Structures are given as structure tokens and as C-alpha cells.
C-alpha positions as CSV (number, residue, x, y, z in Angstrom):
1,M,178.5,104.0,96.7
2,Q,181.9,103.2,98.3
3,K,180.6,104.6,101.7
4,A,177.6,102.3,101.6
5,K,179.8,99.3,101.0
6,T,182.1,100.3,103.9
7,N,179.1,100.7,106.2
8,L,177.7,97.4,105.1
9,G,181.1,95.8,105.8
10,R,181.1,97.3,109.3
11,L,177.5,96.2,110.0
12,S,178.4,92.6,108.8
13,M,181.4,92.5,111.1
14,L,179.3,93.8,114.1
15,L,176.6,91.3,113.4
16,A,179.0,88.4,113.1
17,A,180.5,89.4,116.5
18,A,177.1,89.6,118.1
19,L,176.1,86.2,116.7
20,G,179.3,84.7,118.1
21,A,178.8,86.2,121.5
22,G,175.2,84.9,121.7
23,I,173.7,88.5,121.7
24,V,171.7,88.1,118.5
25,A,170.1,85.0,117.1
26,T,169.4,84.2,113.5
27,T,165.9,83.4,112.4
28,N,166.8,79.7,112.7
29,Q,167.7,79.9,116.4
30,A,165.6,80.8,119.4
31,P,167.1,84.0,121.1
32,T,166.7,82.6,124.6
33,H,168.7,79.5,123.8
34,Q,171.4,81.5,122.1
35,V,171.8,84.0,125.1
36,A,171.8,81.1,127.6
37,A,174.6,79.4,125.6
38,A,176.7,82.6,125.8
39,R,177.7,82.4,129.5
40,S,176.7,81.5,133.1
41,Y,175.8,84.1,135.6
42,S,174.3,84.4,139.0
43,K,172.2,86.9,141.0
44,A,171.6,87.5,144.7
45,T,168.2,86.8,146.1
46,N,166.5,86.1,149.5
47,Q,163.8,83.6,149.1
48,Y,162.6,80.3,150.5
49,V,162.1,76.9,148.8
50,V,160.6,73.6,149.7
51,V,162.2,70.3,148.6
52,K,159.6,68.6,146.6
53,K,161.3,65.9,144.6
54,S,163.7,63.1,145.5
55,G,166.6,62.2,143.2
56,Y,168.4,65.6,143.5
57,N,171.8,66.0,145.1
58,F,173.0,69.0,147.0
59,W,176.5,69.7,145.8
60,G,179.5,71.3,147.4
61,N,180.9,72.6,144.2
62,F,180.0,73.0,140.4
63,S,182.6,70.3,139.5
64,W,179.9,67.9,140.8
65,T,182.5,66.0,142.8
66,K,181.3,66.7,146.4
67,K,177.8,65.4,147.3
68,L,176.7,67.0,150.5
69,H,173.0,65.9,150.9
70,Y,170.2,64.0,149.1
71,S,166.9,65.6,148.4
72,K,165.0,62.4,149.4
73,N,166.2,62.9,153.0
74,Y,164.7,66.5,153.1
75,L,161.4,66.2,151.3
76,N,158.9,69.0,152.4
77,R,161.7,70.9,154.2
78,T,162.2,74.6,153.8
79,L,165.5,76.1,152.8
80,Q,166.7,79.6,152.2
81,V,168.1,80.6,148.9
82,K,170.6,83.5,148.8
83,R,172.0,83.1,145.3
84,I,170.6,81.7,142.0
85,Y,173.0,80.4,139.4
86,Y,171.9,80.4,135.8
87,K,174.3,77.9,134.0
88,A,175.3,78.1,130.3
89,N,173.4,74.9,129.5
90,G,170.1,76.5,130.6
91,S,169.8,74.9,134.0
92,K,169.2,76.9,137.2
93,Y,170.8,76.1,140.6
94,Y,170.1,77.5,144.1
95,S,172.7,78.2,146.7
96,T,170.8,77.0,149.7
97,Y,171.0,77.5,153.5
98,R,169.5,75.6,156.4
99,G,169.4,77.0,159.9
100,G,171.8,79.9,158.8
101,K,174.4,77.4,157.5
102,W,175.3,76.8,153.9
103,F,173.6,73.6,152.7
104,G,174.8,73.3,149.1
105,Y,173.9,73.9,145.4
106,V,170.9,72.1,144.0
107,N,169.1,72.0,140.7
108,A,166.0,74.3,141.0
109,T,163.7,71.8,139.3
110,G,163.5,69.7,142.5
111,L,162.2,72.5,144.6
112,T,159.3,74.9,144.6
113,T,159.4,78.5,145.9
114,T,157.3,79.5,148.9
115,K,156.6,82.9,150.7
116,N,156.4,81.2,154.0
117,A,159.9,81.0,155.7
118,Q,158.2,79.0,158.4
119,A,157.1,76.1,156.3
120,P,157.9,72.6,157.5
121,G,161.7,72.2,157.6
């Protein structure tokens, strides 16, 4: 009986640690939300996007203090994406390039992906 209590105690500690780290969700929480809240991360990619919405800024940093460009000035233009950032709040940002030069970070919801690198732009 004592061994079962010890194992249950260890299991409880592991579960509490996993919940705190966002690895496991309770039945009252959506797992994807809990995992997204755990941390931000990024991944390398090589894809193209077209600016489809105005009202989005291209940023020079993730402190949101350096605006580089406005999406309204680049509607229907194609940009290359070399890295995708998944922020802890659930949003997704692209690190964009235009003509081989870095263009800025922009929220992915203002763009659509394309397979055509030669789309208008």
C-alpha cells in the first residue's frame, strides 16, 4: 500500500509540473491553447506570400517600436518568407524579404501563401 501511495505522489507531482509547463491540459482547457501559452518558437521555411489586407504593419522588432512598412502600400505584392514565428499568445508572424533584402515582421493574417514566386510584386 505504501508503494502505491509513493507512486501516486510522484505521478501527481509530474502531472502538476506538466500542467504548469503547458504540456498537458485539464478537461476544462483546450490542449492547443495551453501549449501555445507555454512559449514562443520559430521555424525556418522558404515560401512566398501575397499581401492581401491593409491595416497591417511590417515591424523591425518584436518590441513593436520600429514600423518599417504598411501593408496598404504593398497590396497584391509577393514577398518571400524565410522564418515563421509562433508567439505565445497564439499569433503567427512571418519574417519577410523583398528583392533579397529583409522587409520586416508581419502578422500572417494579412497575407496569403502562394506557390508562385513570380506573382505580382
